[in-house]
N, C-alpha and C positions, 0 to 999 in steps of 0.2 A: 503494499499499501504506499502510494507516495505520500509525503508530510505535508501539512498544510503549508499557506505562506510563511516564509522564515523572515527573522529580524534582518531588515537591509540598512537600517539607520544607520547614516553616515554624515559624520559631524564636522567634516574636513574643511568643510566651506564656512558660513557664516557663524554657525552654531559652535564651529571649533573656537574661535574667538571668545564666544560667551562661557564655554565650559573651562576653558586655559584661565580665562579671568578670574571664574570662581576659585579654581584651584590655587592660582598664586596670589591674588589681590586679598583673598578671605584670610590670609595669614593674620596673627594678632597687631604684628609692628606695621604692617602695611595697612589695616583695617583701619587703626586709629590715625593714620597720615602721619606717623612719627618721624618717617624718612622719606627721601625724594624717591620717587618710580619713574625710570627711564623705559619707556617702551619700545619696542621695535628695534632693539639693539641686534644688529646682524653680526655676531661673533663679537665684534670688539667695539668699543666707544672711548673717546679719550676725553678726560676731566681736565680742562685747563685750569691752570692755576696762577694767579698773577702777584708778584711780589713787588713792592716797590720801598725804598727808604724814605728819609724824611723829605716831603716833596715841598715843604714852605722853606724859602730862603729870604735873604734880606732883597730888598729891591733894587733895580738898577735900570739904566736907561735902555740896555740890550736885552736881546733874547738869550738866557743862557738855561741850559737845560739844567732842571734843579732836582731830579731824580735818577736813581738806577732803577731799571724797569726788568726784572726778571721772568722771563715765562718758563714754566715748567709743568710737566702733566704726569698724571697717572690714568693706568689705563684700567677699563673695567671690561673683563671679558666673560660672556657668558658661555656655559656649559650644555651638552645636551643631555638630557635624560627621559626616561621612559618609565612607564607602568604597564606591565603586561598581567592581566587577572582574567584566569579562567574559573568558571562556575558551572555547576548541573542544575539545569531546569527541575530535574526530579527533586532536589533538596528543597524546593520550595510548594510541591504539589500540596502539602499538608499547612501550610502558612498561609496567613492573609490573602499573599499574593496567587494563591490556589483558586480561589473563588473568581478573580479575574481572568485565569487562563483556561477555564471552561474544563470539562470532565475528560476530554478526549487525550489520551496518551500522545499524541503527535501537537499538540496545541503548541504555538510558538509564545515566548514571553511577549506581552503586549509591551507599545511603545511607552507607556507610562511608568512600567517597571525598568525599561532601557534608560529611561531619564533618571531614575532612582539610582540605577547603578554608576550612572554618570558622577551624579551629585554625590554617592557613597566615596568614589575614588577621589573626586575633587577635594572633599572634606579631609581625606586621610592624606592626600599631597599638600593640601595647605599646612597641615601641623607639621609635615617633615621640612617644608620651606621655612616656617617658623624657627624650627631648631638651626636649620642650617644657616640663616640669615644671622645669627648671633655665634653659634657653636659649630659652624661645619667645618669639615677638613676635607680639602680635596682629594686625599689619598685614600679615603674611604669611599666605598661605592654609593652611590647614589647621593652624593655630598658636594658642595662647593665651598671653598674657603669662605668662612665666614668672618665677620668683624673681628672676634676676638682672635682669632689666628692671624690675620693681617695686621691688627694694632699691638700685637705682642711681638712681632717682628720687627716693629719699625721704630727705630731710635728716636723719632722725631715726637712720638706721643709721649704725652705728659703721665708717668705712671705712679700710682698710689698702692702702697703696701696693703690688703686684704686680709681681713680677720672674718671669723664667724659672726655675723649679724643677728642680733636678738633685739627684742623689743626694749632691754635695757642699754644698750649701746648703739642703737639705729641713728639716733640725732646727732652722736659724735662722729660716725661713720660717714654720714650723709656730710656731715660740716666739713670732713677731710676732702672730699671730691670736690665742695662748692671752693674750699680754699686753693685748691690747685689749679682753678680755672684762670685761665689768662685772661688779664685785666681787659685786654680789648673784646672780649667776648662776654663778660658778665654784664647783665642788662640786656643783652640783644633778645629780640622778640620770640626767635625759633629756640633758643637754647634750653635743651632737656636734659634730665638725669634720667638714664634708663636704669632700671632696674628689673630684677626678677621677682618672682612671685614672693619669696621668703623675706625680701627687704620690704616689700608693699606690705605684706602682712605686720611686719614688725613696726614700721612706721604708723601703720592704722591704729595696732595696738597702743603705742607710745603715746599718741595723740588723742586717747581714750581716758588717759590718766590711771588712777589706782597705783601708781607704781612710783619708783624714784625719778623713772626719766619720763612719766606724764606730766601734762601741763594741767597744773594744779590739782586738787581732791579728785575732780570729776570730769577733768579732759576739756574738749572742746566744748564751748558752750554749757558747761555743766553737764552734758548728756551722758559722759561716761563713754563705755563701750559701744553704745547705739549710735553716736555721732555721725558714723559714717553710713552713706547712703549709695556708695558705688559711683560717686562722682569724680571730679578733678583732683588731683593731689598736686600740692605745692609745696617746695621746701625753699625758704630764703627768696622768696619771689621767682623761682624758676619752676617749671612745669616738671612733674614726674611722670614717667610714662612707663607702666609696668608691662614688660614684653616676657613673654610665655617661653620664649625660645632661650632667654639668657639663663646660664647655669645658676644655682644659689650663689650667693657671695660675691657676684661679680656685678659691675656697675659699669655704667660709661656716661660721661658727660660731653655734651658736644650739640652744635647748631645740627637741627633736623635738615636743612639744605645743605649741610658736609655730609651728608650719608646717602647712599644711593644704592638702589636695586634695580637690577637692569634683567629685562626679559624681551620676548618675542611675542607679545601678544597677537599682534596682525600679521604674525611671518608665516609666511605658507609652509613652512618646515612644521608648525605646531599641528598637531594631528589628533582627533578624538575619534573614536570608532567602536561600534557595537556590533560585533560579528556573531550571527549564529550559523553553528558549525554543523547542523542537523544535514542539510543539503551537499555538503563536503565528504564529511565522513559518517553519516548516519547517527553520530552521537545527539547526546542532548546538551553537548556541552555551549555555553557563550562565553566569548572572548571579549574582553575589554581592553581596549589599547589606548594609551595616553602618552605624547610626547611633547615637549616642551624645552624652553631654554632659560636658564637663570644664574644670577650670579650677583655679587655685591662689591662695593669699593667704596671709599672715603675720599675726598679731595685734600684738605690738610692735616697732616699728621700733629703737626704742632698745637692746632687749635681741637685735639681730642685728649680727653682725661679718660685713663682705663684704670679702673679699681681693681686689680687682681693679684 
């Protein structure tokens, strides 16, 4: 008996960009707009850096160059990645999707379930991208060099020695990072303290009071530990951004405009496919294929503080 109509959904065109965007841009750091996104990067892009010395000099009647301008650059290179997933339709016969598939043993998974598969893969991919952005290592499969790897190897980055952060010392440790921020950066609108979950939790708890490091007996607005409603956090006037991909007890201070995530959202090399294998080999397997490009880089290392 011939099988019924198979899944032929192919997202390689318009919808490829839609689902690739969901997979990449839903990462916590990107979703909150905490760093700059450079789309449509074709393998490499150059981040230009302009440095000048003092430009104001004593006045004269002649035109005399008053500064030395130095142009340098840093390369953001994206790497290719893929997701190859195979599942058996039989595993879903007894689940909620079984009702949509009908009672025939040869029915194919409906298009809505194909969308579900893509969304599931996109969510898992987004989680990995978030981890890679901060803690990725190019030598590891499925990873690109994250900010921590790049910053650790850069002598220009301002280093602050880290310790285990708790509610008892978080104010002091955040203060060390702020004290190390170059004076030219302090007060910039997009200056951000990038912190992991454990530091964010410790900071929220410290501001709730009831401890030696808390603010007063009852914390912020005398609300105790109920003061925080998952809103914005600030420290010494600087935005605090919690990044799920940052490992515990690591922090970064930088302008969001100095940190970049490159990807190929509209690149024809991006690909999303759902393939029903029944017509090819008679099996009940469905394959999900996702291919994309991603990478990170920062512009000026001396404008970055790394607590590590």
